[in-house]
C-alpha positions as CSV (number, residue, x, y, z in Angstrom):
1,M,-3.0,-16.1,7.3
2,K,-2.9,-13.6,4.5
3,Y,-3.1,-9.9,5.2
4,M,-3.2,-6.9,2.9
5,L,-1.1,-3.9,4.0
6,I,-2.6,-0.9,2.2
7,L,-0.1,2.1,2.1
8,A,-1.6,5.6,2.3
9,S,0.3,8.9,2.6
10,N,0.2,12.5,1.6
11,P,2.5,12.7,-1.5
12,A,3.7,16.1,-0.2
13,D,5.3,14.2,2.7
14,E,7.3,11.9,0.5
15,P,10.8,12.6,-0.9
16,T,10.6,13.6,-4.5
17,P,12.8,11.9,-7.2
18,D,14.9,15.0,-7.5
19,S,15.6,15.3,-3.7
20,D,18.9,14.3,-2.0
21,T,17.1,11.7,0.2
22,F,15.1,9.9,-2.6
23,G,17.8,7.3,-3.3
24,E,18.1,6.4,0.4
25,Y,14.3,6.3,0.7
26,M,14.0,3.9,-2.2
27,G,16.7,1.8,-0.7
28,E,14.6,1.4,2.4
29,W,11.8,-0.1,0.3
30,E,14.2,-2.5,-1.3
31,V,15.5,-3.7,2.1
32,Y,12.0,-4.0,3.4
33,T,10.7,-6.1,0.5
34,Q,13.8,-8.3,0.6
35,A,13.2,-8.9,4.3
36,L,9.6,-10.0,3.5
37,I,10.9,-12.4,0.8
38,E,13.6,-13.9,3.0
39,A,11.1,-14.4,5.8
40,G,8.8,-16.3,3.4
41,A,6.0,-13.8,4.1
42,M,5.8,-12.0,0.7
43,V,2.8,-12.9,-1.5
44,A,2.5,-9.8,-3.6
45,G,3.2,-6.1,-3.6
46,E,3.1,-3.2,-6.0
47,A,3.5,0.5,-6.1
48,L,0.8,2.5,-7.8
49,H,0.9,5.5,-10.1
50,G,-0.3,8.8,-8.6
51,A,-3.9,9.5,-7.6
52,E,-4.2,11.8,-10.7
53,T,-4.2,8.6,-12.8
54,A,-7.1,7.0,-10.9
55,S,-10.5,6.3,-12.3
56,T,-13.5,5.3,-10.3
57,V,-16.4,3.2,-11.6
58,K,-19.9,2.8,-10.2
59,V,-23.2,1.6,-11.7
60,R,-26.4,3.5,-11.1
61,D,-29.7,2.6,-12.6
62,G,-27.9,0.1,-14.9
63,K,-25.5,2.8,-16.3
64,R,-21.8,2.8,-15.8
65,I,-20.4,6.1,-14.4
66,V,-16.7,6.7,-14.7
67,N,-15.0,9.5,-12.9
68,D,-11.4,10.6,-13.0
69,G,-9.5,10.8,-9.7
70,P,-9.5,8.8,-6.5
71,F,-12.7,7.8,-4.7
72,I,-11.9,9.6,-1.5
73,E,-11.5,13.3,-0.6
74,S,-8.3,13.2,1.4
75,K,-4.7,14.5,1.3
76,E,-3.6,10.9,1.8
77,V,-3.8,8.6,-1.2
78,I,-3.2,4.9,-1.6
79,G,0.3,4.5,-3.0
80,G,0.7,0.8,-3.0
81,F,0.1,-2.5,-1.2
82,Y,1.6,-5.7,0.0
83,V,-0.1,-9.0,0.5
84,I,1.7,-11.0,3.1
85,D,1.2,-14.5,4.6
86,V,2.1,-14.6,8.3
87,A,1.0,-16.5,11.4
88,D,-1.3,-13.9,12.9
89,L,-2.4,-10.3,13.2
90,D,0.4,-9.4,15.6
91,A,2.9,-10.5,13.0
92,A,1.1,-8.5,10.3
93,L,1.2,-5.4,12.5
94,S,4.8,-5.9,13.2
95,W,5.6,-6.0,9.4
96,A,3.3,-3.0,8.9
97,A,5.3,-0.9,11.4
98,R,8.5,-1.6,9.5
99,I,7.2,-0.1,6.2
100,P,9.4,2.9,5.2
101,N,6.5,5.4,4.9
102,S,4.8,4.4,8.2
103,H,6.5,7.3,10.0
104,F,4.6,9.8,7.9
105,G,1.8,7.8,6.3
106,T,-0.8,5.3,7.4
107,I,-0.7,1.5,6.9
108,E,-4.1,-0.2,6.9
109,V,-3.9,-3.9,7.8
110,R,-6.8,-6.1,6.7
111,P,-7.1,-9.9,6.7
112,V,-7.7,-11.4,3.3
113,M,-10.9,-13.5,3.0
114,D,-10.3,-17.2,2.3
115,F,-13.3,-18.7,0.6
116,D,-11.7,-22.2,0.6
117,E,-11.9,-22.7,4.3
């Protein structure tokens, strides 16, 4: 079954590119992604640019309204995602707990709808 792992954290809690720990932190992401690939669970995954680059779109009374910025008022922002294909929710939760920013961020795990079933 496919699950989306939505990665949210407060950017202030993450190592910055100029910090001493940034290289090690990025290495953790490489190891995690490689483990997903080797397990045959990796479907897709991407990092996202910062929330300051976000746009939101809604349509009201037939008119498109575009706003700059993320759609939620929160210190935590969505920074990336993985889509994995694993046996069940327990397996998805196990993979989510291994994500490098899970110790200071939040990982939302949601099943992907399959309209072909």
